[in-house]
N, C-alpha and C positions, 0 to 999 in steps of 0.2 A: 432403710429409712429409720427403723427403730434404733439401730446402732448410732446413727447420726444424732438423733435426739438425746440418747443416753450420754453421749459425749459432753453435752451441756449440763447434764444433771449430776455428773460426777463431782463437780465442785461443791455441791450442796448435799452430798451423800449422808452427812451426819444428821441434818434436819430431816432428810428423806427417810433415813433409818428410824429416827425418832417418831416421825409421823406414822411409819409402817408399824412400829411396835405399839403405839397408842391405838391404831386401828385394829391390830390383832388382839390387843388386850380388851378393847371394847367388844369385839366379837366374842371373845372367850367369856366375859362377864355376862353377856346377854344369853350365852348358851346355858348358864347355870340357872337362869330365871325360870324356865319351864319346869325344872325339877321341883323347885319350891312351890310353883303354882299348882302342880299336880298334887303335892302333899297337902297343900292348903285346901284343895277341893275335896280330897279324901277325908280330911279332918272335919270338913263341913258336912259331908254326906255319910259320916260313920253310922253304922247300924245302931250303936248304943247311944246316939245323940251327938251333938256337936262337941268336938274336943277343942274347947276355946284356947287353952294354953298352946296347943300345937298349931292351931290356926293363926294365932297372933304371932307366934315365933316365925312361922314360915312366911307370913305376909311381911314381917319385919325384914327378914333376909331378902325377900323378893324386892322390897323397896330399896334396900341398900345396894344390891347388885344392879338394879336398873338405873338408879341415880348415878352410880359410879360409871356404868357403861355409857350413859348419856353424856357425862362430863368428858370422858375420853373421846367419844365420837364427835364432840364439839371441837376439842383441841386438835385432833388429827387433821381435819380438813383445813383448819387455819394454818397449820404448818405446811401442809401440802400445797395450799394456795400460795403461800409465800415462796416456796420452792419453785412453783410453776411461774410465778411472776418474775422472779430473779432469772430463771433460765431463759424466759422469753425476752427479757431485757438484754441478756447477753447475746442471744440470737440476733435480735434487732440491731444491736450495736455492731456485732461482728459482720453482719450482712451489709450494713451501711458503710462501715469502714472498708469492706471489700469493694463495694460499688465505687467508692471514691478512687480506687486504684485500678479500675477497669479501663481499658483503652477506649478512645473516642469511638472506635468502630462499634462497640457494644451499644452506645447510646444513639448512634446513627441508624441502628437496625431494630431498636426496641421502642415501643410507645412508652413515653414517660409515665403516663397514667397507670400502665400495667406494673411498672417498677414500683410506683408509689403504693399501689394496692398490695403488693407483696410485703412491703415493710409495715404496713398498717393492718389491713384486714386479715392477711394470712397469719401474722403474728398473734392477733387476737384469737383466731381460731385455734392456734396451738395452745394458747393459755387456757381456753375453755376445755379443750380435750385433756390436757395434762392435769389441770386443777380438779377435774371430776373423776379421773380414772384411778388416782393413787388410792384413795380411801376404799373404793369399791373393790379394787384388786386385792389388797392385803386383808381387809376385814372379810371379804368374800371367801378367800381361801380358808381362813380359820373357821368361818361359819359353815361352809360346805363340809369340810373334813370333820369338824367337831359334831355337827348334827348327825352326820351319817354314822359316826362311831357310837354316839349316844343311842340312836335308833336301833343299831344292831345289838347293843347291850339289852335294851328294853324288849325288842321283838325282832329277831333276825328275819322272820318271814315278811313282816310289814316293811322293814328297811329294804329288803331285796326287791319288793314290789315297787317302792319308790325309786330305787336305783335303776331298775329296768326302764322306767319311764323317762329318766333324766337324759339319756343319749338322744331321744327324740327331740327334746327341747333344744339341745346343742346343735343337732343337725339342721333344724329349721333356722336357728339363728345364723349359723355359718353359711347356709345357702343364701339367705337374704343379704348378708354382709358382702359376700363375694359378688353378687349380682348388682349391688348398688355402689360398689367402690368406684367404678369408672364414672358413674353419674356424679358423684361428689367431686371427682377430679375435673370433670367437664364444667360443673357448676363454678368452681374456683376460677377456671380459665375464662368463663364468660363474665364473671365479676371483674376480672382484670381488664377484659376488653371494654366493658361498660365504663370502668374508671378511666381508661385511656381516652375514650371518646369524650367523656365529660370534661376531663382536663384539657383536651385539645380545643373543644368548643369554647370553654370559659376563658382560656388564655388568648383565644383569637376572637373574643366576642365583638370587638369593634368591627372587624372584617365581616363577621356574620351579619351584623346590622347594616354595614355599608352596602353589601350585595343582596340584602333582603333574603338571606338564606335561613331565616329562623325556622320556616316550615320544613325545609330539607334537613336541617340539623335535628329537629324534633322527630321527623320520620325515622332517621337513622337511629336515634336514641330509642324510639319505640320498638324498632326492629330488634336491636340487641337486647333491650329490656324484656321483650316478649320471649326471645330465645332463652334468656336467663330464667324467666318465670317457668318456661316449659321444662327445662332440664332440672331446675331447682325443685319444681313440684314433683317430678318423677323421683328425684333423689330423696326428698323428704317423705314421699309416700312409701318408697321402699324401706327407708330407715324406720318409719313408723310401724311397719308390719312386724318388726322383730318383737317388740314388747307384747302386743296382744297374742301373738302366736305362742310365745313361750308361756304366757300367763294361762292360756287355754290348757296346755299340757300340765302345768303346775296345778291347776284347779282339778284336773282329772286325778292327779296324784293325791291331792288333799281329800277328795271325796273317797278315794280308795282307802286311805288311812282310816277315815271315819267308819266306813262300812266294815272293813276287816276288824278294826278294834271292837266294834259293837258285836260282831259275830263271835269273836273270841270271848268277849265278856259274857254273852248270853249262854254260850256253850262251855264256859269255864275252861278255856284252852289257853295255855301259856306259850306253846310252840317254842320252847327253849329259852324263853325270856322271863319277864316279870309277870306276876298275876295281873290280868287285865281288869282294872278298876276304872271308875269314871275319871279319877285324877290322872291315871296313866294314859288313858285315851286323850285327855286334854293336853298332856305333855307331848304325846306323839303328834297331835294336830299342830301344836305350837312349833315343834321341830320341823314338821313338813312345810309350814309357812316360812320358817327361817331358812330352810334348805333352798327354797325357791327364790327367796328375796334377793340374794346376791346375783343370781342369774338374771332376774328381772331388772335389777339396777344396772348391771353391765349392759343389758340389752337396751335399757333406756338411754344410756349415754353413747350408744353406738354411733349415732349421728354426729355427735361432737368429736368422737375419736376418729371417725372417717374424715371429717372435715380437717381435723388436725393433721392427719397423715397426708391428705391431699395438699394442704398448705405447706407442710414441711417439705414435700417434694418440690414445690415451686421455689421455696427459699433455698433448698439445697442445690437446685439447678443454677441459681445465680451464684451461690457460693463456689460452685465448681467451675464457673467461667474463668478462663485464664486471665490473670492480671497482666499489667504491663511487664515486660521482660525483667528478670532479676538484675539488679544493679550492684550486687555484691562485688566488691573489689574495684569498682569504677571510681575514677578520680573526680573531683569537683572542678568545674570550669572557674578558674580564679581570675578576677579582674579583667574580663574581656574588653577589647577595644572596639569591636564591631567590624572586624574584617571578615566578611562572609563570602563563601564560594561554594558552588555546586558543580560537580563533575560527573557527567554522563549518567544522570538520574533516570531510572526506570521505575514506574509505579502504576498501579491500577487498584481501584477499590474492589472490583470483581475480576477474578483471574481471566475470564474469557473476554473481557472488554478492556484492553490496554488504554491507559489515559495519557500518561507522560512517557515520552520516548526520548532518550538521549538529551536530557535537559542539562545545560551548562551555562553558568554566568558567574560573575564575580562583582563584589561591591566593596569599595575601599572604605575605611573608617571615615565617618562624617559625610558620606555621600547620600544623595537622595535617589532612591530607585523606585520608579513608577512601574506598576504591572497593569497593563491594559489588555483588553480583548473582549470577544463576545462572551455572553453568559454560557457557562459550562465549558469554557476553554481551559480551565485549570488554574485560574488565578488564586482562589482560596486554597486549592490543594498545595500550591507552593508554600503558602504560609503554614499549613498543617505539617508539611515536611520539615520546614525550618525549625519549628518548635517541638518536633517529634511527637505530635499527636498521632501521626502515622510514621512508619519507617519505610524508606524506599526499598524496592525489591532488589535493586542493584545501584551502584554508584556511591558517591561520597559527598556529604555536606560537611564543610569545615567552618569553624569559628576561630579566628586567629590561628589558622593552620591546624587546629585540633579537630579530628573526626568526632562529630557529635555523638556517634554511637559508643564512644569510649569514655564519655563523661555522664554523670547523673542527670536525669531529666530536670530535677529541681534546680540544680545549678545552671543548667542551660536556659531554662525558662525564666530564671531571675535576670538573665541578660536581655530579655525582651519585655516591652510593655505594649499593650494592645488597646486600640479603640475601635470597636466594631460598629457596623451599621445598626445592628440590633442591640439596643442597650439592655443592661441587666443591673437592676437595683434591688437590694433586699430590704425587708422591713427593718427599719432602724432610723437613726437620725441622718441628716445630710452629712454631718461631720463623720459619722461611722462609715458611710458609703464612700466618702473620699479617702478616708484613712485605710480602706481596704487595700489600697495600693502600697501602703507602707505601715504595717502594724507598729504601734507605738509612736506614731508621728505626733509631734507637738501641735498645739493649736496654731502657732505661728507658721509652721510648715504647711499645715492644711490651708490656712488662709492665703498664703503665698501662692500655692498651687491653684487655688480657686481664682485668684486675681489674674494669674497668667492665662487661665482658660476663659477669662471674661465671665466667670460665673459668680464672682463675689457680689456684684451689685444686685442681681436678682435674688441671691440667697439672703442678703440682708433685708430684703423686702418681704420675705416669708414670715409667717406669724411668729415663729420662734427662732428665726435666723438659722444658724448652723445646727441648732438643736431641734429644728422642725422634723417631725417623724415622717419618713417616707412610707407610704402605704405599700401593700404588696405589689411589686412590679413597678412602683412609681406612678400609680394611677392618679395621684393628686398633683402631679407635675406635668407640664407640657412636654411634647416630644423633644423640643429644643433644649429645655431645661435638663431633662434626663441625659441628653447627649453631652451637655456641658459638664455635668457632674462626672460622667465617665471619662471625659477628657482631663478634668482636674485630677482624677484618680491616677490616670496614666502619667501625668506630669509629676505627681508626687513620688511615684516609684523611681523616677530618675534612672531608668535603665539605659545602657549604651546603644540599644537597638530599639527602634519604634516600628510598630506595624499599625497602619491606619487604613481601615477598610471603609472607605466612603465616610470618614469620621465627621464630616460636616453636612451630611445629607439631610439631617433633621433640624438644622439651624437656619434661622431666617437670614436674608441677604445682608442686612446691616450687621447682625452679630457675627456672621461668617467672616467679615473683614477683620474684626478684632481677634477672632479665633485663629485666623491664618497668621496674624502677626505673632500671636502667642506660640503657634507651632513653629514659626520661623526662628523665634528665640530658643525654643526647646530643642529643635533639630540641629542647632549649631553645635558642631563637633560630634554629632551622633549619626549613626547609620539609620536611615529611615526607608521603610518599604511602604509605598502608598498604592493600595488597590483602588483603582478609579474607574468609574463608568463615564464620568464627564471629562473628556480629554482636555478641556480648557484648564482644568485644575492641576495638571501635571506638566505643563509645558516648561516649567522652570526646573524640572528634574535633571540631575546629572546623567542619568541613564534611564531610558524607557525600554521596558521589555514588552514586546507584543506577543501575547500568548494566544494560540489557537490550536484546538485539538490536542492539547497537552504538550505542545512544542513551542519553543521560542522561535517564531518565524522571522522576527526582526528585533534588533536592538541597536540603540544609539541615542544621540541627543535629539531633541525636537527638530532642530534645523537639519540634521543629517537624515532623519526619517522622512521629513517632508521633501527633501531634495531627491530621495530615491523614488518617490511616487509609487511606493509599494503598498503593503497591507495597512500600515498606519495612515498613510495618505488617504486610502479608501475609506477608512473609518472617519477621518476628519471630513472628507467630502460628503459622507453619508449623513452628516449632521449629528454625530455622536458627541455632542458637547454639553 
């Protein structure tokens, strides 16, 4: 995990090195301070009276070194914070870019709220951990090594006593960190679960209200929130034990330095070091405090560091998800006409549950193909295979005679435009939402597409016309209006193949007549696949595919299928209109 994080820091190694040098220099300057402090105290307590010149000189040096160290200790975290912010920005961008290239299978099996939490909350946790660890690490190394050397020079016996107590502090910190690491990982997982539930309920808030499920949604939120509280409390409690535990050991070391220094001074013992005076004892006590400070600081940010590593693991997990297959060397599908065929397709979402078996059909350019059948029969799956959201386990899908596996996905999908039953609008103007189907479209092209979709009249009645801002998800528009905008978007793309998944389901009866006329104009000369639940809407199709259990059980024109009195006839008679 550390190696993965360091790979994002390499780009900013100069600033990181500069921050480290400033942190080390700050620690070194602060190490010199206790020496002048001790000399100032000895000058103040001299037996012959206060040596004022020596006192002022040492206090002056003390002020200079402390001010310089404070300035460097300010600059260092500023630089390290910038490095952390830039590194996290790169991580977030890299992960989001990777997510956009993941296959649809990933999103079908992952709660969207959990993915969002990883990009937002987990990245912030990494920033907190990185931003606080740089300064403590480098200044801490200098401080610990420097103070120990200085203490050994002044009094090897006292330094050895402090050094003997240090491992106990480290052992306690390591024990607590190991014990709480899994708790922080579980805490991040629960935060993702809570985010997923919240996103799911808010995105479907109308349905929640329709079925009066507010209490049920609240109970589920309370359950997950309570579990998050429990695991979070245990994690924070464990993390909080590190600091007071290490401080206890450090206080024992501090007291030991004071007692031993006093005993040496009273008995006039040097023990291989400097003569023990009041100033020397003060210097040793100051060093004992400085020696313990980095350990306490690192212990204090242990919670942030553990959170950062737990979050990094979650982001690394997404980053390691296999993207859509490599397309290096594949050709582009150039100027397709819309001749579509499928030959002996086999497919399943789950290996042990086969869905499509030996699927074959063909569609001539400009023809209208209707796909009907019961829910779960495989209608939408056929569309997923046509556009390579999923690849078949076996068999071949061809566009104009070209195997779709031999061309790039982008060029293949440019040949299709889709209007789905579930509309999707982003926050932006109506104009921007329509132009999503053809980046760089002119106002004239946008308006022409809107007129063809029968959306122009209602758009002009909006407060700012085409410049009206659509709220998140299109909440300030009716369902029919949202559907008309997505239809205009598909019309603007002007692709040779259309896929309509109950595209008029949210449009009122009067508007539907205009929309159908617009579709009739648009489908002229284009291959169109219509997924329909209302059979009356597809009777005009050139070919009707009846899908059930993943197989095409019947195909033909409306008249041919009705004459056979087979599965399609059964659906008609059952009132599936």
